C-alpha positions as CSV (number, residue, x, y, z in Angstrom):
1,M,139.2,106.4,165.0
2,K,142.3,106.6,163.6
3,R,141.9,103.4,162.1
4,I,138.5,103.5,161.0
5,F,139.7,107.0,158.9
6,K,142.2,105.2,157.0
7,L,139.9,102.5,156.0
8,V,138.2,105.0,154.2
9,E,140.9,106.4,152.9
10,K,142.4,103.1,151.7
11,Y,138.8,101.7,150.3
12,F,137.3,105.0,148.8
13,F,136.9,103.2,145.4
14,I,134.7,100.9,147.2
15,I,132.5,103.3,149.3
16,I,132.2,105.7,145.7
17,L,130.4,102.6,144.4
18,L,128.4,101.7,147.1
19,A,127.2,105.4,147.2
20,V,126.4,105.1,143.0
21,G,124.5,101.9,143.9
22,I,122.5,103.5,146.8
23,S,121.9,106.5,144.7
24,L,120.8,104.7,141.8
25,L,118.4,102.8,143.9
26,Y,117.0,105.6,146.1
27,P,117.7,108.7,143.6
28,N,116.1,111.0,146.7
29,S,118.5,109.7,148.7
30,F,121.0,112.6,148.0
31,A,118.9,115.1,146.4
32,W,119.9,117.4,149.7
33,V,123.5,117.6,148.0
34,L,122.1,119.9,144.9
35,S,119.9,122.1,147.1
36,E,120.6,125.0,148.4
37,Y,120.3,126.8,151.9
38,S,120.4,130.4,152.4
39,G,121.0,130.9,149.1
40,I,124.2,128.9,149.1
41,N,124.6,126.1,146.9
42,I,125.3,122.7,149.1
43,I,127.8,121.4,146.2
44,N,129.9,124.4,146.4
45,L,130.5,123.9,149.8
46,L,130.9,120.9,149.7
47,L,133.5,121.5,147.1
48,S,135.0,124.1,149.7
49,I,135.4,121.8,151.9
50,V,137.4,119.1,149.4
51,L,139.8,122.4,149.0
52,F,139.8,123.9,152.5
53,T,141.7,120.2,153.4
54,M,144.2,120.3,150.4
55,G,145.0,124.1,151.7
56,T,145.9,122.3,155.4
57,T,148.9,119.4,153.4
58,L,150.4,122.5,151.1
59,K,153.0,124.6,152.5
60,V,155.1,127.1,150.8
61,D,157.8,124.6,149.8
62,D,155.3,123.0,147.7
63,F,155.3,126.2,145.5
64,I,158.9,126.6,145.7
65,N,159.6,123.2,144.2
66,V,158.1,124.8,141.0
67,F,161.5,126.7,140.2
68,K,163.5,123.7,141.7
69,N,161.9,120.7,138.7
70,P,160.7,123.5,136.0
71,K,161.3,121.0,133.7
72,E,158.2,118.3,135.2
73,I,156.3,121.2,136.5
74,A,156.2,123.1,133.0
75,A,155.8,119.7,130.8
76,G,152.8,118.7,133.2
77,I,150.7,122.3,133.5
78,S,151.2,122.7,129.8
79,A,149.9,119.0,129.7
80,Q,147.0,119.2,132.1
81,Y,145.7,122.9,130.3
82,I,146.3,122.1,126.6
83,I,146.4,118.2,126.2
84,M,143.6,117.6,128.4
85,P,141.3,120.5,127.0
86,L,141.9,119.0,123.6
87,I,141.1,115.0,124.1
88,A,137.8,116.4,125.9
89,F,136.9,118.7,122.3
90,C,137.8,115.7,119.7
91,L,136.0,113.3,122.3
92,A,132.8,115.1,122.0
93,S,132.9,115.9,118.2
94,A,134.2,112.3,117.3
95,F,131.0,110.7,119.3
96,S,128.3,113.7,118.6
97,L,127.1,114.3,122.1
98,D,124.7,117.1,122.9
99,T,125.4,119.8,124.1
100,A,125.0,119.3,127.5
101,L,127.0,116.2,128.0
102,T,129.5,117.7,125.6
103,V,130.1,121.2,127.9
104,G,130.1,118.1,130.9
105,I,132.9,116.9,129.1
106,I,134.3,119.9,128.2
107,L,134.9,121.0,131.8
108,V,136.7,117.5,132.9
109,G,138.2,118.3,130.6
110,T,139.7,122.0,131.8
111,V,139.5,122.2,135.3
112,P,143.2,121.3,137.5
113,G,144.3,118.4,138.3
114,G,142.5,116.3,141.5
115,T,143.6,116.0,144.7
116,A,143.3,112.3,144.5
117,S,146.3,112.0,142.6
118,D,148.6,112.7,145.1
119,V,147.6,109.4,147.1
120,I,147.7,107.4,144.0
121,T,151.1,108.7,143.1
122,F,151.9,107.6,146.4
123,L,150.5,103.8,146.1
124,A,152.0,103.9,142.5
125,K,155.4,105.1,144.2
126,G,155.8,108.0,142.1
127,D,157.4,111.4,143.1
128,V,154.7,112.7,145.8
129,A,156.8,115.8,146.0
130,L,156.0,116.4,141.8
131,S,152.2,115.5,142.2
132,V,151.6,118.2,145.0
133,S,152.9,120.4,142.8
134,L,151.7,119.9,140.2
135,T,147.8,119.7,141.7
136,A,148.9,122.9,143.5
137,V,150.0,124.8,140.9
138,S,147.4,123.8,138.3
139,T,144.6,124.3,140.8
140,V,145.8,128.0,142.1
141,I,146.3,129.5,138.0
142,S,142.5,127.6,137.4
143,P,140.9,130.9,137.9
144,I,142.2,131.8,134.5
145,L,142.4,129.2,132.3
146,T,139.3,127.4,133.0
147,P,137.2,129.9,132.0
148,L,139.0,131.6,129.8
149,I,139.5,127.7,127.9
150,T,136.2,126.8,128.5
151,L,135.2,129.7,126.1
152,L,137.6,128.9,123.2
153,L,136.1,125.3,123.3
154,I,132.1,125.5,123.8
155,G,131.7,129.6,123.6
156,N,130.3,129.2,120.6
157,Q,127.5,126.5,121.2
158,I,126.4,127.6,124.5
159,Q,127.0,131.5,125.9
160,F,128.2,132.0,129.8
161,N,130.0,134.7,131.4
162,P,133.7,133.9,132.2
163,V,134.0,136.1,134.4
164,D,131.2,134.8,136.7
165,M,132.9,131.5,136.1
166,F,136.4,133.2,137.4
167,I,134.8,134.4,140.5
168,S,132.8,131.1,140.9
169,I,136.1,129.3,141.0
170,V,138.5,132.1,143.5
171,E,135.3,131.5,145.9
172,I,135.1,127.6,145.7
173,V,138.5,126.8,145.0
174,I,141.0,129.7,145.8
175,V,139.7,130.6,149.2
176,P,139.3,127.6,150.8
177,I,142.8,126.7,150.0
178,A,144.5,129.9,151.4
179,I,142.7,129.6,154.4
180,G,143.9,126.0,154.7
181,L,147.4,127.1,154.2
182,T,146.9,130.1,156.4
183,L,146.2,127.4,159.3
184,N,148.8,125.5,158.2
185,Y,151.2,128.2,158.3
186,K,150.2,129.2,161.8
187,F,149.4,126.0,163.5
188,P,151.5,123.2,161.6
189,D,151.6,121.2,164.2
190,F,147.9,120.7,164.8
191,C,147.2,120.6,160.5
192,E,149.7,117.6,160.9
193,K,147.6,116.1,163.3
194,L,144.8,116.5,161.1
195,K,146.2,114.7,158.1
196,D,145.2,111.7,159.5
197,Y,141.4,112.7,159.3
198,L,140.9,115.2,156.3
199,P,141.8,112.7,153.9
200,A,138.8,110.4,155.1
201,I,136.8,113.5,155.3
202,S,137.4,114.7,151.8
203,S,136.9,111.1,150.1
204,I,133.6,111.1,151.9
205,V,132.6,114.5,150.7
206,I,133.2,113.9,147.0
207,C,131.2,110.4,147.3
208,L,128.2,112.6,148.5
209,I,128.9,115.4,145.5
210,V,128.8,112.2,142.8
211,A,125.9,110.1,144.7
212,G,123.9,113.6,144.3
213,V,124.7,114.7,140.8
214,I,123.9,110.7,139.7
215,G,120.7,110.2,142.2
216,A,119.5,113.8,140.4
217,N,120.3,112.0,137.0
218,K,119.7,108.6,137.4
219,Q,117.5,108.3,133.9
220,A,119.2,110.4,131.7
221,I,122.8,107.7,133.2
222,L,120.5,104.9,132.5
223,T,119.3,105.8,128.8
224,S,122.9,106.9,127.8
225,S,124.9,105.8,129.9
226,M,126.9,103.4,127.8
227,I,127.9,106.2,125.2
228,I,129.5,108.5,128.4
229,I,131.0,106.3,130.1
230,V,132.8,104.9,126.7
231,V,133.8,108.2,126.3
232,I,135.3,109.0,129.9
233,V,136.8,105.9,129.8
234,L,138.3,106.6,126.7
235,Q,139.4,110.7,128.1
236,Y,141.1,108.8,131.2
237,F,143.3,106.1,129.4
238,I,143.9,108.8,126.6
239,A,145.2,111.0,129.1
240,M,147.0,108.4,131.3
241,G,148.7,107.0,127.7
242,L,149.7,111.0,126.5
243,G,151.4,111.7,130.0
244,F,153.9,108.2,130.0
245,A,154.7,109.8,125.9
246,I,155.4,113.2,127.1
247,G,157.2,112.2,130.5
248,R,159.7,110.0,127.9
249,L,160.2,112.8,125.5
250,V,160.9,115.3,127.8
251,G,163.2,112.5,129.5
252,M,162.2,112.0,132.9
253,G,162.4,109.7,135.3
254,R,160.3,106.4,136.3
255,K,159.1,108.0,138.9
256,Q,158.0,111.3,137.2
257,I,156.8,109.7,134.1
258,I,154.2,108.2,136.0
259,T,153.5,111.2,138.5
260,V,152.9,113.3,135.3
261,A,150.7,110.0,133.9
262,I,148.7,110.5,137.0
263,E,148.4,113.7,137.7
264,L,146.8,114.5,133.9
265,A,144.3,111.5,133.7
266,F,142.8,112.1,137.5
267,Q,141.4,115.7,137.0
268,N,138.8,117.6,140.0
269,S,135.8,116.7,139.1
270,G,134.0,117.7,141.8
271,L,134.9,121.1,140.5
272,S,133.4,120.4,136.9
273,T,130.4,119.2,138.5
274,S,129.8,122.1,140.9
275,L,130.6,124.6,137.8
276,A,128.3,122.8,135.5
277,K,125.2,123.1,137.8
278,T,126.1,126.6,138.6
279,H,127.0,128.3,135.1
280,F,124.9,125.4,133.0
281,P,121.6,125.3,135.0
282,S,119.8,124.7,132.2
283,L,121.7,121.7,131.4
284,S,120.9,119.6,134.1
285,Q,123.1,116.2,132.2
286,A,126.1,118.6,132.1
287,T,126.5,118.0,135.7
288,V,127.0,113.7,134.5
289,P,130.6,114.0,133.3
290,G,131.9,114.7,136.4
291,A,130.5,112.8,138.7
292,L,131.1,109.5,136.9
293,Y,134.5,110.9,135.9
294,S,135.5,110.7,139.6
295,V,133.9,107.5,140.3
296,W,135.9,105.8,137.0
297,Q,139.3,107.8,138.0
298,N,139.3,106.4,141.6
299,F,138.0,102.5,140.7
300,A,140.7,103.0,137.6
301,G,143.5,104.5,139.4
302,S,143.2,102.3,142.6
303,I,144.0,99.8,139.7
304,L,146.7,101.2,137.4
305,A,148.6,102.2,141.1
306,Y,148.6,98.5,142.1
307,I,150.3,97.7,138.4
308,F,152.9,100.4,138.4
309,R,153.9,99.6,141.3
310,R,154.7,96.0,141.0
311,Y,155.3,95.9,136.8
312,L,156.8,99.6,136.3
């Protein structure tokens, strides 16, 4: 069983591509992902599972590392919440995206770093401890910064309630992480055993979210996919390139530069998709950029990790 879970974790990018293929051929197969059960959004519940698994891998030391590496943490977090949103805004403006896709791209840029960045950093032989700390810190402060920056960037285009978004992020992100963190603190040996299984579970859950969104928006994706795919690819590589530049400017070492570049390019796209569905229900296509970004970042990240490991 453990070997099967490890294979799922290792070949996640292949599984997510298969999920996308199935959702395009049989769109209704994952329709339940975007449904509600007893007033609970299934997509929010699935995302909470992912964040809970992240919480079980965190320790208090991960937050103490913030004070041990202030330069790297400050540079990484500043880039996360300044550069990524600006990249998203500039690309949406340059390509004259419609309101729904603009909202989706902006949300991809304003959410915290994704948990997959830790795995890619490990594969690329980066600084895993720094990656974990950056992901943890950006996630913890996301309830304040994500709604605020989103409001600043698109508040003049479409009305939404940043307070409600703050509450959503607390419920979807902070509470599950806190529960996982507490579980790890109380039962560290048990959580250590779970580490062999939880990454694969998170991967499967992300695949379900992506497949659900793509299946529900199949027609829109097929008719406008080229533009949005170009924007997503540019968003990813511009972020990666600026991450390298920032690392060098700050004077980081090789491992830290790789880590910041990966952390900046990898976003919690599942959260952006969830927020789009919850807070912009009239803009169904706003969920599309997050789903496509999830596919791309994991596919491209797996390839880049090999390149970084071999040639950097």
